[in-house]
N, C-alpha and C positions, 0 to 999 in steps of 0.2 A: 852721902847724907840724903835721906829720903825727905822729899818736900811734902808739905801738907797742903792739901787743896783748900783754898779759901772757901768759907761757907757761902752758899747761894744767897743772893739777896732775897728778902721776902717778896719783892715784886716779881722776880723771876720764878719763884716757887708757885706763886698764885697763877702766873701765866701758864705754866705747865699743867697745873691742875685744871685750868679752864680748857686747855686744848684737849686733854684726855676726856674731860666731861662732855665735850662737844663731839669728839670723834667716835667714842664708843657707842652712843645712841645712834649715830649715823650708820655705823657698821651693822648694828642690830636691825635697823630699818631696811637696809639693803638686803640682809639675809631673809628677813620676813617677806620683802617684795619678791625675791627670787623664789621663795617657797610658794607664794600665792600664784605666781606666774606659771610655775611648772606643775602645780597640783592638777589643773584641768587636763594637761597633756598626759600625765601618768594615769589619771583616772580614766581618760579615754582609752589608753592602751589596755587597762584592766577590763573595761567594759567590752572592748572588742575581743579580748581573749575569752571572756566569760560567754559571749555570744557564740563562740566556736567551741565551747566546752574544752578550752585549752587551759588546763590547770597549771601547767608549767609556765605558760605565758602570764598567768595571773600572779604567780609567785615571783616571777621576774619583775613585773610591774610593782609589786609590793616592796621589793628590794630598793627600788628607786624612791618609793614613798617614805621609806624608813629614814632616808637622808633628810636632815633638818626637820624631823618630825615634831614640830612645835605648834602646828595649827591643825585642828581636827585630828587629834592623835589617834582616834579610833580607826581611821580609814586604812592605815597600813596593815595592822593585824587583821582587820576585817577582810581585806583583799587577799592577804596571804592565807588566812584560814579557809576562805571559800575556795581558793585555788587548790589547797591541799585536799580538801574534801572532794572536789571534782576529780582529783587525781587518784582518789582511793585511800589517802592517808586520813582516815576519819578521826583517829585519836589526835594527831597533830593539828588537824583543822579545828577540832573542838577546843583545844587549848588556846589557839590563837583567837577564835571567835569569843571565847569567854573573856579574854583580855580586852578585846574590842568592846564588848558589852559593858565592862567596868568603866571604860573611858568615855562612853556616850554621855552627853549632858542635856539632851532634849528628847521628848517622846518619839519623834519621827525617826531619829537616828537609832534610838533604842529598838524600835519596831523593826527597822531594816536588819540590824544585826541579829536580833532575837529570832527572826524568821529563819535565817540561814543556820543559826545554831540549833533550832528545833529540827530542821530538816536533817542536819548532820547526825544528831542524836537518834532521830527516827531511823536513819540508815544503819546506825550501830545496832539498834534493836533488831532490824531485819537480818543483819549478819549473825546475831546471836540465835535467831530463829533458824537460820540455815544450818548453824552448827548444832542444833538440837538442844540448846541451853535455854529452856523455857523460863527459868527463874531470872536469868540475866535479861532476857528479852522483855519480860514484864517490868523489871526494875528500870531499864533504860526508857521504856515507853512511858512509865510514870514520871520519870525525870523530865521528859520532853513535855508532857501534859502540864506539869507544874510550871514550867517556863511560860507556856501559853497563858495559864491562869494568872500569872504574876505580871503579865504584860501591861503596858500603859493603856489608859482608856482610849478607845478609838482605833486600837491596833487590830484586834481580832475581827471586828466588824468592817474594817477598812475605811471608816469615816475619817480617820486622821492618822493614817499609817505612813504618810510621806511618799507613797508609791502609787497614788491614784487607785487605791483599793487592791492592788496586786498582792502586796504582802499579806493583807487580811485574808484574801482568797486562799493563798497557799497555806496559811496557818489553819484555816478552817478545814481544808482538805486533810492536813496532817492530824488535826484534832479528831476528826471522824475515824481515821485509820487507827490512831493510837487508842481511842476509846474501845474500839473493837478488839484490839490486842489485849487490853487490860480487863476486858469484860465490863466496862463502864458505859457501854452504849445503852440507848433507850430500849427497854423490853418491848416485845411485840404487843400490840393492843389485843386485849381479850375479845373474842367474838361476841357480838351483841346478841342477846336473847330476843327473838322476834316477839315472844309473848310479852316481854317487858314494855315494848312500844304500845301494844294493844291495851295493856293495863293502864298506861299513862293516858291513852286516849279516853278510856272509860272514866278515869278519874277526872279528866278535863270536862267530860260531858256532864258528870254529876255536879261538878263545880259550877258549870254554866246554869244548870237547872236551879241550884241553890241561889245563884245570883239573880235569877229571874223571879223567884218567889216574892221577895220584898216589893219589886216593881209591880207585879201582878196584884199584890195585896193593896198597894196604894191606888191603883186604877179602880179596883173594886170599891174601895172606900169613897173615891170621888164620885163614882156612879151612884152609890147609895145616897151620898149627900145631895147630888143633883136631883135624885128622885124625891127625896124629902122636901127639897126646896120647891119643886114643882107642885107637890101635893099641898104645901102650905099656901103657895100663891093661889092655887085653885080654891082652897077653903076660904081665903080672904075675899076672893072675888064673889064666892057664893054668899059670904056674910054680908058684903056690901049690897048685893042684890036683895037680900032678905031684910036689909035695914039694920043689921047687927051693929054693935058699937065698936068693941075693941079689937076684935079678931084674935089671931094666935101669934105668940112670939116666935121670931125666926131663930133657928139654931145659930149658935155663934160661929 
């Protein structure tokens, strides 16, 4: 005969729920702490590999970053994509970098990822040029230029790129190169006509003469008024000497 388990007391059920409610958050905190502690180590490995142009080393570091990838989720695909691009897998690198760009949540991280993505697409454009595919070369160059134009404020000029201006400098270098590939570079300045400068000088001289005329006229009027006043004073003095009465009115 099968026995029936007695139902758990309400107090015991509450205690179990309380235990699980306490243990699970503690486990999550431990996992988060482990992730935060190992993140700088793995990023250091990735930077060291990047400094030596070791694409395989970067991909290996990215594999470790993918574990418990719950903090700064853009870093793992960013490192992996950069490693693949360095190794020559431009298509795979671009895919990972596009994933990383979608996961960024601030302008500085966006600029960091965007810069490497622009460089990768620019290299794809160069490959198309080497293969003689001008249409694809221009298409890829325009895609890279669009990424630069859509970047956050302070990225291209390096004022707020999160890399002390390095990301902005690299983007500007790529921008100049890509504009040349797409024919969007600034046209050469037209040679200046030497006669044009002489004409402007003559116009300036005429203008100065016209400006001087009113002043000269005013001086002449003042001289005339002064002469008239002197003449009037002289006549008054003569009238007084002759015993005249009223004299002559002064001009206003």
